[in-house]
C-alpha positions, 0 to 999 in steps of 0.5 A: 500500499501505498501512501501519500505524505503530501497531499496538494489541494488544488483550488479550482478558480472558475474565471467568467469572461464577460463577452458584453461590456457592463455599461451604467444606467445614469439618471440626471438632475432636473427642475421638472420632477419632483422627489416622489416621482423619481423615488418612486419610478426607480422603485417601480422601474429598477426594481430598487428598495424604498431605501436605495431609491430615496438614497440615489435621488438625494444622489442626483439631487446634490452631484447631478447625476447617479448611475442607479442600475448596471448590466448589459444593453438588453437589460437596461435599454428597457428600463432606460425607455420606462425611466424617459417615458416618466420624463426622466432624464436617464442615459445608458453609458 
């Protein structure tokens, strides 16, 4: 019977290759939409939790813009269109 004194453990690292580059859905500040409307839109369209939507809205207000979602174009484009239809200035970068 052969004894193994040295056992080497090899950890397999799976590297996920991205075929599509991740994009950001950005909402820009305006003087038209209310805080409540922006919060409601983020909850309904982007599926944010209320606190996350509130935080993004404050960032939009003070910084002029906020990246509210990240992903590929197929995921972000319908959200951008829905936000635009709600009167928000949303763009994908």
